[in-house]
C-alpha positions in Angstrom: -27.4 -17.7 13.3 -24.0 -18.7 14.7 -21.1 -16.3 14.4 -17.4 -17.2 14.6 -14.4 -14.9 15.2 -10.7 -15.1 15.6 -8.4 -12.4 16.8 -4.7 -12.2 15.9 -1.9 -9.8 15.9 -1.2 -7.9 12.6 2.1 -8.3 10.9 2.2 -4.5 10.4 2.0 -1.7 13.0 -0.5 0.2 10.9 1.3 3.5 11.5 2.0 4.6 7.9 0.5 4.6 4.4 2.7 1.6 3.5 1.5 -0.3 6.6 -2.2 0.2 5.5 -1.5 -0.9 1.9 0.5 -4.0 3.0 -2.2 -5.0 5.5 -4.9 -4.6 2.9 -3.1 -6.6 0.3 -2.3 -9.3 2.8 -5.9 -9.7 3.9 -7.2 -9.5 0.4 -4.9 -12.2 -0.7 -6.2 -14.4 2.0 -9.7 -13.9 0.7 -8.6 -14.6 -2.9 -6.8 -17.8 -1.7 -9.9 -19.2 0.2 -12.7 -17.9 -2.1 -10.9 -17.9 -5.4 -13.3 -20.4 -6.9 -16.2 -18.0 -6.5 -16.7 -16.2 -9.8 -18.6 -13.3 -8.3 -16.2 -12.7 -5.4 -16.2 -9.1 -4.5 -13.8 -7.5 -1.9 -14.9 -4.3 -0.3 -13.0 -2.1 2.1 -13.2 1.1 4.1 -10.5 3.1 5.8 -10.4 5.9 8.4 -7.4 8.0 9.2 -6.3 11.6 10.0 -3.7 13.9 8.5 -3.0 17.5 9.0 -5.8 17.8 11.5 -8.3 16.5 9.0 -10.3 13.3 9.4 -10.8 11.0 6.4 -13.3 8.2 5.7 -12.6 6.3 2.5 -14.9 3.5 1.1 -12.4 1.8 -1.1 -8.6 1.2 -1.5 -8.6 3.5 -4.5 -10.0 6.3 -2.5 -7.5 5.7 0.3 -4.6 5.8 -2.2 -5.9 9.0 -3.7 -6.3 10.8 -0.4 -3.5 9.4 1.7 -0.6 9.1 -0.7 2.3 11.4 0.3 0.8 12.4 3.6 2.0 11.6 7.1 -1.2 9.8 8.1 -2.4 8.4 11.4 -4.5 5.3 10.5 -7.5 4.7 12.7 -9.5 1.7 11.3 -9.3 -0.7 8.4 -12.2 -2.9 7.3 -12.0 -5.5 4.5 -15.0 -7.6 3.5 -15.5 -10.5 1.1 -18.9 -11.3 -0.4 -20.5 -13.4 -3.2 -22.2 -10.7 -5.3 -24.3 -13.2 -7.1 -25.7 -14.8 -3.9 -29.0 -13.6 -2.4 -28.6 -10.1 -0.9 -24.9 -10.3 -1.8 -24.1 -12.8 0.9 -21.1 -11.8 3.1 -18.5 -14.6 3.4 -16.2 -13.1 6.0 -14.6 -9.8 7.1 -11.6 -8.4 8.8 -11.3 -5.2 10.9 -8.5 -3.7 13.0 -8.6 -3.1 16.7 -5.8 -1.2 18.4 -4.4 -2.2 21.7 -4.3 1.1 23.8 -1.5 -0.3 26.0 1.1 -0.7 23.2 1.6 -0.1 19.5 0.4 -3.6 18.5 -2.6 -3.9 16.2 -5.0 -6.7 16.5 -7.2 -7.8 13.6 -10.5 -9.6 14.1 -11.6 -12.1 11.5 -15.4 -12.9 11.6 -17.6 -15.2 9.6 -21.0 -16.9 9.9 -19.4 -20.1 8.5 -16.9 -21.9 10.7 -15.3 -23.6 7.7 -14.5 -20.2 6.1 -13.0 -18.9 9.4 -10.8 -22.0 9.7 -9.6 -21.8 6.1 -8.9 -18.1 6.4 -7.1 -18.7 9.7 -4.8 -21.2 7.9 -4.2 -18.7 5.1 -3.2 -16.1 7.5 -0.4 -18.2 8.9 1.1 -18.8 5.5 4.2 -16.9 4.5 3.4 -14.0 2.1 5.5 -15.4 -0.7 3.8 -18.8 -0.5 0.4 -17.3 -0.3 1.0 -15.1 -3.4 2.5 -18.0 -5.3 -0.5 -20.2 -4.5 -2.9 -17.6 -5.8 -0.9 -17.2 -9.0 -0.9 -21.0 -9.4 -4.7 -20.9 -9.1 -4.9 -18.3 -11.8 -2.9 -20.3 -14.3 -5.8 -22.4 -15.6 -7.0 -19.3 -17.4 -3.8 -19.5 -19.4 -4.3 -23.1 -20.4 -5.4 -22.2 -23.9 -2.5 -20.0 -24.5 -0.1 -22.6 -23.1 -1.6 -25.3 -25.2 -1.3 -23.2 -28.3 2.3 -22.5 -27.4 2.9 -26.2 -27.1 1.4 -26.9 -30.4 3.4 -24.2 -32.1 6.6 -25.5 -30.5 5.7 -29.0 -31.5 5.0 -28.0 -35.1 8.3 -26.1 -35.2 10.1 -29.2 -34.1 8.5 -31.3 -36.7 8.9 -28.9 -39.5 12.6 -28.2 -38.8 13.9 -31.4 -40.4 11.7 -30.7 -43.4 13.2 -27.2 -43.7 16.7 -28.7 -43.4 15.9 -31.2 -46.1 14.6 -28.6 -48.4 17.7 -26.5 -47.8 19.8 -29.5 -48.5 18.0 -30.2 -51.7 18.3 -26.6 -52.8 22.1 -26.8 -52.2 22.5 -29.9 -54.3 20.3 -28.5 -57.1 22.5 -25.4 -57.3 25.7 -27.5 -57.3 24.3 -29.7 -60.1 23.2 -26.9 -62.4 26.1 -24.4 -61.8 29.1 -26.8 -61.7 28.4 -30.4 -62.7 26.3 -29.6 -65.9 28.8 -27.0 -67.3 31.7 -29.4 -66.7 29.8 -32.3 -68.4 28.9 -30.0 -71.4 32.6 -28.9 -71.7 33.8 -32.6 -71.6 31.3 -33.7 -74.2 32.2 -30.8 -76.4 35.9 -31.6 -76.1 35.3 -35.3 -77.0 33.2 -34.3 -80.0 35.9 -31.9 -81.2 38.6 -34.5 -80.6 36.8 -37.1 -82.6 36.1 -34.7 -85.4 39.8 -33.8 -85.5 40.7 -37.5 -85.8 38.4 -38.0 -88.7 
C-alpha cells in the first residue's frame, strides 16, 4: 500500500505547556475541517515530556493537561491521529507527529496518510489562518442548529403577524372603556335633563 507524507515547520516552538496545547488544537482542527463529515471521527493523541527529572507518557490530551498543568515541562514528542471508528479495524485516516531539529529550536511536524487526497486536503488546511480555520469548522457545525434557527424564525414571524392584532385589540379595548365610562354617562345625563325639562314645561 502506498504511503504519503509531508513535513512542515510548526507554528509553535513546543517548549511549554501552552505550546503543546496550541499545537494539539491546531492539528485537531485540521482533522475536524477535513474529516468533519465522518460521523464516527475519532481523534487520538499521545504526549511525552519531562518535568522535575520525571519522564511522562500520556495517552490523551486530558491526561496531558492533568499531569503537565502548572509544571515547567520539556516536551519531547506529540502524536495526533484521526480515524474512522466505524470502519473496518478502525481505519486510520491520517496522523501527525513532531520531529525536533537538533541544530536549532525549530520543530518539524510530519503529516502522513495512506490516501493522497487526505494528505493534500490536510496540507491545504494547515496553511489556513487559525481564525479562518476555526470559523470554517463552526460554519460546518451550524446545520445541527437548523431546527433551532427555523423555530426562531417561525416564532419571530408569528410575533410579527400577531403584533397588529394585539394593537387592534388594545385599540378596541381603549374605545370600549371610553364609550362606557364617558359617552354613556354623558348621554344618560343629557336625556335625563331633557326629560326633566319637558316635564317642567308641562
